[in-house]
MDAnalysis code that builds the backbone (N, CA, C; Angstrom):
import MDAnalysis as mda
import numpy as np

u = mda.Universe.empty(573, n_residues=191, atom_resindex=np.repeat(np.arange(191), 3), trajectory=True)
u.add_TopologyAttr("name", ["N", "CA", "C"] * 191)
u.add_TopologyAttr("resid", np.arange(1, 192))
u.add_TopologyAttr("resname", ["MET", "CYS", "HIS", "ASP", "SER", "THR", "GLN", "ALA", "ARG", "ALA", "VAL", "LEU", "ARG", "LYS", "GLY", "LEU", "GLY", "LEU", "PRO", "VAL", "GLU", "ARG", "CYS", "THR", "HIS", "LEU", "HIS", "ARG", "TYR", "LEU", "VAL", "PRO", "TRP", "LEU", "ARG", "ASP", "ASN", "GLY", "ASP", "PRO", "HIS", "HIS", "SER", "ASP", "VAL", "ARG", "ARG", "ALA", "TYR", "TYR", "ALA", "VAL", "ALA", "SER", "LEU", "LEU", "ALA", "ALA", "ARG", "PRO", "ARG", "SER", "THR", "ARG", "ASP", "SER", "ALA", "PRO", "GLU", "PRO", "SER", "ALA", "SER", "LEU", "PRO", "TRP", "TYR", "ALA", "ARG", "PRO", "ASN", "LEU", "GLY", "ALA", "SER", "LEU", "GLY", "GLN", "ALA", "VAL", "ALA", "GLN", "GLY", "VAL", "MET", "LYS", "ASP", "ASN", "THR", "ALA", "ALA", "GLY", "ALA", "LEU", "HIS", "LEU", "MET", "ALA", "ARG", "GLN", "SER", "SER", "ASP", "ALA", "ILE", "HIS", "PRO", "ALA", "LEU", "PRO", "ALA", "LEU", "VAL", "ARG", "GLN", "LEU", "ALA", "ASN", "ALA", "GLY", "ILE", "THR", "VAL", "ASP", "TRP", "ALA", "VAL", "LEU", "LEU", "SER", "ASP", "LEU", "ALA", "ARG", "TRP", "ASN", "ARG", "ASP", "ARG", "ASP", "ARG", "ILE", "ALA", "THR", "ARG", "TRP", "LEU", "GLU", "SER", "TYR", "PHE", "ARG", "THR", "SER", "THR", "HIS", "THR", "THR", "ASP", "PRO", "SER", "ASP", "THR", "GLU", "PRO", "SER", "PRO", "ASN", "ASP", "PRO", "ALA", "VAL", "ASN", "ASP", "LEU", "ALA", "GLU", "GLU", "ASN", "ASP", "LEU"])
u.atoms.positions = np.array([
    [-7.976, -4.621, -2.689],
    [-8.925, -5.358, -3.474],
    [-10.347, -5.108, -2.950],
    [-10.544, -5.224, -1.652],
    [-11.870, -5.013, -1.059],
    [-12.290, -3.558, -1.143],
    [-11.321, -2.674, -1.066],
    [-11.635, -1.245, -1.048],
    [-12.171, -0.777, -2.400],
    [-11.648, -1.366, -3.481],
    [-11.986, -0.896, -4.819],
    [-13.154, -1.626, -5.472],
    [-13.444, -2.837, -5.056],
    [-14.438, -3.632, -5.761],
    [-15.512, -4.171, -4.822],
    [-16.738, -3.718, -5.032],
    [-17.834, -4.245, -4.208],
    [-18.101, -5.705, -4.546],
    [-17.844, -6.098, -5.792],
    [-18.035, -7.497, -6.181],
    [-17.040, -8.388, -5.438],
    [-15.773, -7.985, -5.413],
    [-14.765, -8.772, -4.696],
    [-15.115, -8.853, -3.215],
    [-15.539, -7.748, -2.650],
    [-15.904, -7.721, -1.234],
    [-17.063, -8.680, -0.956],
    [-18.056, -8.683, -1.817],
    [-19.218, -9.564, -1.632],
    [-18.816, -11.035, -1.733],
    [-17.957, -11.359, -2.681],
    [-17.513, -12.746, -2.843],
    [-16.666, -13.173, -1.649],
    [-15.737, -12.330, -1.228],
    [-14.859, -12.678, -0.107],
    [-15.642, -12.840, 1.196],
    [-16.678, -12.057, 1.371],
    [-17.517, -12.171, 2.581],
    [-18.155, -13.549, 2.704],
    [-18.410, -14.192, 1.588],
    [-19.047, -15.516, 1.602],
    [-18.173, -16.574, 2.271],
    [-16.906, -16.293, 2.444],
    [-16.001, -17.260, 3.058],
    [-15.920, -17.171, 4.570],
    [-16.689, -16.297, 5.184],
    [-16.617, -16.112, 6.644],
    [-16.806, -17.422, 7.401],
    [-15.800, -17.791, 8.170],
    [-15.888, -18.951, 9.045],
    [-15.854, -20.294, 8.350],
    [-15.658, -20.318, 7.039],
    [-15.687, -21.579, 6.298],
    [-14.283, -22.108, 6.032],
    [-14.137, -23.428, 5.921],
    [-12.844, -23.982, 5.512],
    [-12.585, -23.662, 4.038],
    [-11.338, -23.664, 3.644],
    [-10.949, -23.319, 2.274],
    [-11.680, -24.198, 1.263],
    [-11.874, -25.458, 1.589],
    [-12.515, -26.395, 0.666],
    [-13.947, -25.981, 0.308],
    [-14.552, -25.166, 1.121],
    [-15.917, -24.694, 0.846],
    [-15.925, -23.256, 0.329],
    [-14.753, -22.766, -0.070],
    [-14.627, -21.373, -0.526],
    [-14.109, -21.290, -1.956],
    [-14.611, -22.142, -2.833],
    [-14.107, -22.148, -4.209],
    [-14.307, -20.808, -4.906],
    [-15.318, -20.067, -4.515],
    [-15.589, -18.764, -5.126],
    [-14.533, -17.716, -4.755],
    [-13.750, -17.966, -3.717],
    [-12.710, -17.018, -3.303],
    [-11.400, -17.222, -4.055],
    [-11.219, -18.390, -4.667],
    [-9.945, -18.709, -5.319],
    [-9.518, -17.631, -6.318],
    [-10.464, -17.116, -7.082],
    [-10.162, -16.104, -8.100],
    [-9.378, -14.930, -7.503],
    [-9.696, -14.570, -6.287],
    [-9.092, -13.391, -5.673],
    [-7.858, -13.699, -4.834],
    [-7.761, -14.917, -4.315],
    [-6.689, -15.198, -3.364],
    [-5.576, -16.094, -3.889],
    [-5.884, -17.023, -4.775],
    [-4.863, -17.946, -5.275],
    [-3.676, -17.216, -5.907],
    [-3.888, -16.140, -6.677],
    [-2.725, -15.454, -7.258],
    [-1.726, -14.925, -6.221],
    [-2.160, -14.741, -4.990],
    [-1.294, -14.190, -3.952],
    [-0.588, -15.262, -3.122],
    [-0.988, -16.517, -3.281],
    [-0.447, -17.588, -2.443],
    [0.414, -18.536, -3.261],
    [1.535, -18.935, -2.696],
    [2.428, -19.905, -3.327],
    [2.698, -21.029, -2.335],
    [2.730, -22.241, -2.835],
    [2.989, -23.410, -1.993],
    [4.470, -23.487, -1.645],
    [5.337, -23.414, -2.629],
    [6.793, -23.456, -2.450],
    [7.256, -24.602, -1.556],
    [6.536, -25.714, -1.573],
    [6.942, -26.882, -0.795],
    [6.783, -26.731, 0.702],
    [6.089, -25.714, 1.140],
    [5.892, -25.477, 2.572],
    [4.950, -26.533, 3.142],
    [5.410, -27.297, 4.143],
    [4.534, -28.321, 4.730],
    [3.339, -27.724, 5.472],
    [3.387, -26.447, 5.771],
    [2.299, -25.782, 6.497],
    [1.435, -24.921, 5.565],
    [1.554, -25.158, 4.268],
    [0.835, -24.339, 3.291],
    [-0.671, -24.314, 3.547],
    [-1.258, -25.426, 3.937],
    [-2.715, -25.443, 4.144],
    [-3.120, -24.532, 5.304],
    [-2.298, -24.461, 6.365],
    [-2.591, -23.551, 7.482],
    [-2.464, -22.094, 7.047],
    [-1.433, -21.809, 6.270],
    [-1.209, -20.445, 5.780],
    [-2.349, -20.042, 4.848],
    [-2.720, -20.940, 3.953],
    [-3.812, -20.664, 3.015],
    [-5.112, -20.385, 3.771],
    [-5.401, -21.203, 4.768],
    [-6.637, -21.002, 5.534],
    [-6.623, -19.648, 6.244],
    [-5.469, -19.263, 6.768],
    [-5.355, -17.963, 7.442],
    [-5.624, -16.823, 6.461],
    [-5.068, -16.908, 5.260],
    [-5.305, -15.867, 4.259],
    [-6.783, -15.777, 3.889],
    [-7.414, -16.920, 3.690],
    [-8.836, -16.927, 3.340],
    [-9.672, -16.343, 4.480],
    [-9.336, -16.697, 5.707],
    [-10.092, -16.194, 6.861],
    [-9.950, -14.681, 7.000],
    [-8.719, -14.186, 6.936],
    [-8.490, -12.750, 7.118],
    [-9.073, -11.954, 5.950],
    [-8.973, -12.480, 4.734],
    [-9.577, -11.786, 3.589],
    [-11.091, -11.675, 3.772],
    [-11.715, -12.729, 4.260],
    [-13.167, -12.700, 4.497],
    [-13.521, -11.722, 5.610],
    [-12.716, -11.716, 6.665],
    [-12.965, -10.788, 7.775],
    [-12.808, -9.333, 7.328],
    [-11.788, -9.079, 6.522],
    [-11.587, -7.722, 6.000],
    [-12.764, -7.290, 5.126],
    [-13.234, -8.194, 4.292],
    [-14.344, -7.871, 3.394],
    [-15.641, -7.630, 4.157],
    [-15.778, -8.238, 5.321],
    [-17.018, -8.137, 6.094],
    [-17.059, -6.933, 7.030],
    [-15.990, -6.161, 7.071],
    [-15.986, -4.990, 7.961],
    [-17.099, -4.019, 7.601],
    [-17.665, -3.356, 8.602],
    [-18.682, -2.338, 8.314],
    [-18.078, -1.196, 7.492],
    [-18.905, -0.537, 6.716],
    [-18.443, 0.556, 5.849],
    [-17.662, 1.613, 6.632],
    [-18.145, 1.965, 7.814],
    [-17.476, 3.004, 8.606],
    [-16.046, 2.605, 8.951],
    [-15.816, 1.337, 9.182],
    [-14.472, 0.851, 9.496],
    [-13.618, 0.799, 8.242],
    [-14.207, 0.358, 7.149],
    [-13.465, 0.254, 5.883],
    [-12.996, 1.611, 5.408],
    [-13.832, 2.625, 5.579],
    [-13.530, 3.951, 5.045],
    [-12.610, 4.779, 5.933],
    [-12.372, 4.331, 7.157],
    [-11.514, 5.104, 8.058],
    [-10.047, 4.861, 7.728],
    [-9.217, 5.768, 8.176],
    [-7.780, 5.669, 7.926],
    [-7.200, 4.481, 8.682],
    [-6.174, 3.831, 8.121],
    [-5.561, 2.702, 8.811],
    [-4.886, 3.137, 10.107],
    [-4.828, 2.221, 11.027],
    [-4.209, 2.500, 12.320],
    [-2.695, 2.637, 12.168],
    [-2.062, 3.428, 13.013],
    [-0.617, 3.628, 12.922],
    [0.197, 2.453, 13.459],
    [-0.441, 1.350, 13.862],
    [0.305, 0.239, 14.461],
    [1.277, -0.396, 13.477],
    [1.067, -0.208, 12.174],
    [1.972, -0.789, 11.187],
    [3.384, -0.230, 11.318],
    [3.530, 0.946, 11.894],
    [4.853, 1.536, 12.048],
    [5.556, 1.068, 13.325],
    [4.837, 0.362, 14.180],
    [5.426, -0.140, 15.425],
    [6.260, -1.384, 15.159],
    [7.252, -1.669, 16.010],
    [7.961, -2.942, 15.887],
    [6.958, -4.091, 16.042],
    [7.232, -5.215, 15.390],
    [6.287, -6.335, 15.368],
    [5.831, -6.748, 16.766],
    [6.755, -6.861, 17.720],
    [6.404, -7.328, 19.064],
    [5.490, -6.352, 19.806],
    [5.455, -5.096, 19.363],
    [4.651, -4.083, 20.053],
    [3.278, -3.882, 19.414],
    [3.051, -4.535, 18.286],
    [1.764, -4.367, 17.608],
    [0.680, -5.140, 18.347],
    [-0.534, -4.611, 18.386],
    [-1.606, -5.275, 19.135],
    [-2.084, -6.551, 18.452],
    [-2.235, -7.605, 19.250],
    [-2.780, -8.859, 18.744],
    [-4.264, -8.928, 19.106],
    [-4.895, -10.058, 18.826],
    [-6.328, -10.179, 19.099],
    [-6.627, -10.010, 20.586],
    [-5.756, -10.496, 21.445],
    [-5.955, -10.336, 22.885],
    [-5.963, -8.875, 23.300],
    [-5.056, -8.082, 22.732],
    [-5.014, -6.649, 23.049],
    [-6.274, -5.946, 22.555],
    [-6.763, -6.335, 21.379],
    [-7.997, -5.724, 20.862],
    [-9.180, -6.050, 21.761],
    [-9.263, -7.294, 22.224],
    [-10.345, -7.664, 23.146],
    [-10.187, -6.941, 24.481],
    [-8.958, -6.799, 24.947],
    [-8.704, -6.061, 26.181],
    [-9.120, -4.610, 26.064],
    [-8.868, -4.033, 24.901],
    [-9.282, -2.652, 24.655],
    [-10.810, -2.545, 24.690],
    [-11.497, -3.551, 24.154],
    [-12.969, -3.552, 24.177],
    [-13.489, -3.592, 25.609],
    [-12.846, -4.377, 26.459],
    [-13.258, -4.456, 27.866],
    [-12.944, -3.139, 28.573],
    [-11.760, -2.600, 28.331],
    [-11.364, -1.348, 28.982],
    [-12.299, -0.201, 28.605],
    [-12.841, -0.233, 27.399],
    [-13.755, 0.819, 26.945],
    [-15.210, 0.509, 27.281],
    [-15.449, -0.622, 27.922],
    [-16.805, -0.981, 28.320],
    [-17.670, -1.528, 27.202],
    [-17.061, -1.919, 26.103],
    [-17.791, -2.450, 24.957],
    [-18.145, -3.922, 25.163],
    [-17.263, -4.643, 25.837],
    [-17.479, -6.064, 26.122],
    [-17.315, -6.292, 27.611],
    [-17.946, -7.334, 28.096],
    [-17.766, -7.719, 29.492],
    [-16.499, -8.546, 29.615],
    [-15.825, -8.385, 30.742],
    [-14.574, -9.084, 30.985],
    [-14.736, -10.594, 30.862],
    [-15.762, -11.150, 31.489],
    [-15.898, -12.608, 31.463],
    [-16.215, -13.126, 30.063],
    [-16.857, -12.339, 29.224],
    [-17.148, -12.747, 27.849],
    [-15.865, -12.794, 27.030],
    [-15.085, -11.726, 27.091],
    [-13.849, -11.652, 26.310],
    [-12.820, -12.662, 26.812],
    [-12.629, -12.732, 28.128],
    [-11.659, -13.680, 28.682],
    [-12.093, -15.111, 28.392],
    [-13.384, -15.374, 28.493],
    [-13.892, -16.714, 28.198],
    [-13.627, -17.115, 26.759],
    [-13.828, -16.173, 25.833],
    [-13.567, -16.455, 24.418],
    [-12.090, -16.766, 24.197],
    [-11.211, -15.993, 24.824],
    [-9.773, -16.243, 24.674],
    [-9.362, -17.578, 25.285],
    [-9.855, -17.874, 26.476],
    [-9.513, -19.150, 27.117],
    [-10.025, -20.330, 26.297],
    [-11.195, -20.199, 25.712],
    [-11.741, -21.261, 24.874],
    [-10.879, -21.449, 23.630],
    [-10.529, -20.354, 22.959],
    [-9.689, -20.451, 21.765],
    [-8.330, -21.055, 22.089],
    [-7.806, -20.760, 23.268],
    [-6.483, -21.263, 23.653],
    [-6.441, -22.788, 23.704],
    [-7.590, -23.414, 23.857],
    [-7.643, -24.878, 23.950],
    [-8.055, -25.538, 22.639],
    [-8.286, -24.765, 21.608],
    [-8.857, -25.317, 20.385],
    [-7.900, -25.266, 19.205],
    [-8.183, -26.118, 18.226],
    [-7.426, -26.100, 16.978],
    [-7.972, -24.984, 16.091],
    [-7.290, -24.745, 14.997],
    [-7.759, -23.694, 14.089],
    [-9.112, -24.051, 13.485],
    [-9.415, -25.342, 13.365],
    [-10.728, -25.743, 12.841],
    [-11.857, -25.218, 13.713],
    [-11.614, -25.063, 14.996],
    [-12.644, -24.582, 15.915],
    [-12.649, -23.058, 16.050],
    [-11.480, -22.418, 15.954],
    [-11.479, -20.964, 16.172],
    [-11.895, -20.170, 14.936],
    [-11.621, -20.688, 13.749],
    [-11.982, -19.937, 12.537],
    [-13.472, -19.613, 12.463],
    [-14.373, -20.556, 12.748],
    [-15.802, -20.213, 12.689],
    [-16.234, -19.194, 13.750],
    [-15.499, -19.089, 14.846],
    [-15.870, -18.155, 15.916],
    [-15.365, -16.736, 15.666],
    [-14.371, -16.586, 14.821],
    [-13.764, -15.272, 14.611],
    [-14.700, -14.220, 14.003],
    [-15.533, -14.545, 13.019],
    [-16.360, -13.485, 12.423],
    [-17.220, -12.723, 13.429],
    [-17.890, -13.415, 14.325],
    [-18.746, -12.722, 15.303],
    [-17.913, -11.880, 16.258],
    [-16.776, -12.410, 16.678],
    [-15.910, -11.696, 17.612],
    [-15.344, -10.428, 16.969],
    [-14.840, -10.566, 15.758],
    [-14.255, -9.425, 15.050],
    [-15.334, -8.402, 14.684],
    [-16.523, -8.864, 14.332],
    [-17.625, -7.942, 14.025],
    [-17.985, -7.107, 15.252],
    [-17.996, -7.742, 16.412],
    [-18.304, -7.010, 17.647],
    [-17.250, -5.932, 17.903],
    [-15.985, -6.268, 17.677],
    [-14.914, -5.281, 17.846],
    [-15.067, -4.142, 16.835],
    [-15.302, -4.497, 15.577],
    [-15.415, -3.480, 14.523],
    [-16.595, -2.546, 14.772],
    [-17.714, -3.093, 15.196],
    [-18.893, -2.258, 15.462],
    [-18.642, -1.273, 16.596],
    [-17.698, -1.604, 17.466],
    [-17.359, -0.715, 18.575],
    [-16.211, 0.231, 18.220],
    [-15.709, 0.129, 16.986],
    [-14.626, 1.002, 16.559],
    [-13.254, 0.543, 17.015],
    [-13.139, -0.703, 17.428],
    [-11.854, -1.239, 17.882],
    [-11.209, -1.977, 16.719],
    [-9.990, -1.586, 16.419],
    [-9.315, -2.153, 15.264],
    [-8.588, -3.442, 15.614],
    [-8.427, -4.249, 14.585],
    [-7.655, -5.483, 14.679],
    [-6.459, -5.289, 13.764],
    [-5.284, -5.644, 14.219],
    [-4.107, -5.579, 13.355],
    [-4.148, -6.831, 12.479],
    [-4.547, -6.656, 11.227],
    [-4.794, -7.789, 10.337],
    [-3.529, -8.573, 10.039],
    [-2.392, -7.912, 9.924],
    [-1.140, -8.624, 9.644],
    [-0.759, -9.526, 10.815],
    [-0.948, -9.048, 12.029],
    [-0.639, -9.856, 13.213],
    [-1.611, -11.028, 13.305],
    [-2.895, -10.782, 13.071],
    [-3.877, -11.864, 13.108],
    [-3.567, -12.907, 12.037],
    [-3.211, -12.465, 10.846],
    [-2.857, -13.383, 9.764],
    [-1.685, -14.273, 10.171],
    [-0.653, -13.674, 10.711],
    [0.518, -14.430, 11.149],
    [0.162, -15.422, 12.255],
    [-0.623, -14.976, 13.222],
    [-1.007, -15.854, 14.329],
    [-1.851, -17.029, 13.845],
    [-2.802, -16.767, 12.961],
    [-3.651, -17.848, 12.454],
    [-2.856, -18.829, 11.601],
    [-1.904, -18.324, 10.830],
    [-1.093, -19.197, 9.975],
    [-0.241, -20.158, 10.799],
    [0.163, -19.748, 11.988],
    [1.022, -20.580, 12.839],
    [0.254, -21.284, 13.957],
    [-1.048, -21.077, 14.063],
    [-1.840, -21.543, 15.203],
    [-1.678, -23.034, 15.478],
    [-1.802, -23.881, 14.471],
    [-1.771, -25.331, 14.708],
    [-0.416, -25.841, 15.176],
    [0.642, -25.120, 14.910],
    [1.961, -25.590, 15.347],
    [2.552, -24.765, 16.489],
    [1.908, -23.648, 16.847],
    [2.459, -22.793, 17.905],
    [1.341, -22.197, 18.763],
    [0.259, -22.958, 18.915],
    [-0.937, -22.466, 19.597],
    [-0.660, -21.991, 21.016],
    [0.086, -22.759, 21.785],
    [0.297, -22.401, 23.189],
    [0.997, -21.052, 23.338],
    [2.023, -20.822, 22.527],
    [2.750, -19.555, 22.615],
    [1.874, -18.380, 22.167],
    [1.142, -18.569, 21.086],
    [0.277, -17.501, 20.577],
    [-0.848, -17.218, 21.567],
    [-1.467, -18.275, 22.088],
    [-2.564, -18.099, 23.054],
    [-2.064, -17.400, 24.315],
    [-0.873, -17.756, 24.770],
    [-0.299, -17.101, 25.948],
    [-0.077, -15.622, 25.676],
    [0.448, -15.292, 24.497],
    [0.665, -13.889, 24.125],
    [-0.661, -13.142, 24.063],
    [-1.689, -13.764, 23.489],
    [-3.010, -13.127, 23.425],
    [-3.555, -12.874, 24.823],
    [-3.452, -13.873, 25.695],
    [-3.981, -13.723, 27.059],
    [-3.211, -12.667, 27.842],
    [-1.880, -12.667, 27.719],
    [-1.079, -11.653, 28.417],
    [-1.455, -10.249, 27.938],
    [-1.568, -10.080, 26.633],
    [-1.945, -8.772, 26.083],
    [-3.338, -8.374, 26.537],
    [-4.232, -9.336, 26.574],
    [-5.603, -9.062, 27.010],
    [-5.622, -8.544, 28.443],
    [-4.973, -9.268, 29.351],
    [-5.035, -8.874, 30.757],
    [-4.306, -7.558, 31.012],
    [-3.225, -7.297, 30.291],
    [-2.539, -6.009, 30.446],
    [-3.414, -4.859, 29.951],
    [-4.085, -5.071, 28.848],
    [-4.879, -4.009, 28.236],
    [-6.220, -3.820, 28.930],
    [-6.877, -4.909, 29.288],
    [-8.217, -4.801, 29.883],
    [-8.190, -4.206, 31.281],
    [-7.073, -4.341, 31.967],
    [-6.971, -3.810, 33.331],
    [-6.296, -2.446, 33.369],
    [-6.113, -1.850, 32.193],
    [-5.516, -0.509, 32.079],
    [-4.075, -0.454, 32.587],
    [-3.386, -1.582, 32.675],
    [-2.001, -1.517, 33.128],
    [-1.052, -1.224, 31.981],
    [-1.493, -1.467, 30.756],
    [-0.628, -1.248, 29.611],
    [-1.444, -0.774, 28.429],
    [-0.961, 0.268, 27.776],
    [-1.533, 0.690, 26.507],
    [-1.079, -0.343, 25.479],
    [-1.969, -0.883, 24.634],
    [-1.575, -1.923, 23.696],
    [-0.482, -1.491, 22.732],
    [-0.314, -0.195, 22.508],
    [0.730, 0.265, 21.601],
    [1.985, 0.713, 22.342],
    [1.988, 0.596, 23.644],
    [3.114, 1.030, 24.464],
    [4.165, -0.069, 24.515],
    [5.406, 0.258, 24.157],
    [6.459, -0.747, 24.161],
    [7.188, -0.809, 25.494],
    [7.045, 0.201, 26.301],
    [7.671, 0.219, 27.619],
    [6.662, -0.220, 28.670],
    [7.109, -0.954, 29.713],
    [6.166, -1.329, 30.762],
    [5.638, -0.095, 31.479],
    [4.378, -0.121, 31.792],
    [3.744, 0.977, 32.506],
    [4.175, 0.947, 33.966],
    [4.337, 2.099, 34.606],
    [4.657, 2.098, 36.032],
    [3.555, 1.434, 36.852],
    [2.346, 1.367, 36.310],
    [1.239, 0.714, 37.010],
    [1.196, -0.784, 36.764],
    [2.064, -1.295, 35.890],
    [2.080, -2.722, 35.579],
    [2.434, -3.492, 36.849],
    [1.611, -4.470, 37.251],
    [1.886, -5.231, 38.470],
    [3.275, -5.865, 38.479],
    [3.767, -6.275, 37.310],
    [5.093, -6.890, 37.268],
    [6.172, -5.893, 37.678],
    [6.035, -4.638, 37.260],
    [7.002, -3.605, 37.627],
    [6.910, -3.332, 39.123],
    [5.704, -3.227, 39.660],
    [5.521, -2.976, 41.092],
    [6.067, -4.117, 41.934],
    [5.855, -5.363, 41.499],
    [6.378, -6.512, 42.236],
    [7.900, -6.483, 42.273],
    [8.524, -6.116, 41.149],
    [9.980, -6.024, 41.104],
    [10.479, -4.947, 42.059],
    [9.804, -3.808, 42.076],
    [10.207, -2.714, 42.962],
    [10.105, -3.143, 44.422],
    [9.037, -3.852, 44.776],
    [8.871, -4.319, 46.155],
    [9.956, -5.319, 46.531],
    [10.314, -6.217, 45.592],
    [11.360, -7.194, 45.875],
    [12.694, -6.499, 46.104],
    [12.964, -5.432, 45.341],
    [14.221, -4.714, 45.482],
    [14.290, -3.931, 46.783],
    [13.125, -3.571, 47.347],
    [13.101, -2.837, 48.610],
    [13.406, -3.732, 49.804],
    [13.244, -5.049, 49.627],
    [13.459, -5.963, 50.758],
    [14.874, -6.052, 51.121],
])
């Protein structure tokens, strides 16, 4: 939708960081794709869709026009989450460690009402540096944030620290020999 229509992209961009109730102009593009189906968490899912659609629409042209990342072919557990993307930014020197880690630690303590407004600036910084975000993983994480925040935040932080310290490639499904957890296990076995 965003790729083919500049009008749709412009309208969807207006929803950046806003709650669904303030995004009536986005309904035309997103409501046909969403169904309530009696889901008690429908409002969280809807907000996640609106947020990710706005983030996708706001990507710089260079990012929009590039080929999609191959992470879609990876098993779900191996796909990079927001923590891995931030870790990649630190590993490449695009962001400072304390800035990225601070943002993740702050989000880990907040509800979705607080993290949604912060996402546009964070994702824009990643996009401007050429670091991709796996939109399907982000959508899933945001949709479940209010009921599974601790688990998602822990996964983001673990991925961040593995990626930012070069111990794990975010797309690598096997533990790296340099991973501290692997080295600790080897040392324990030597005792």
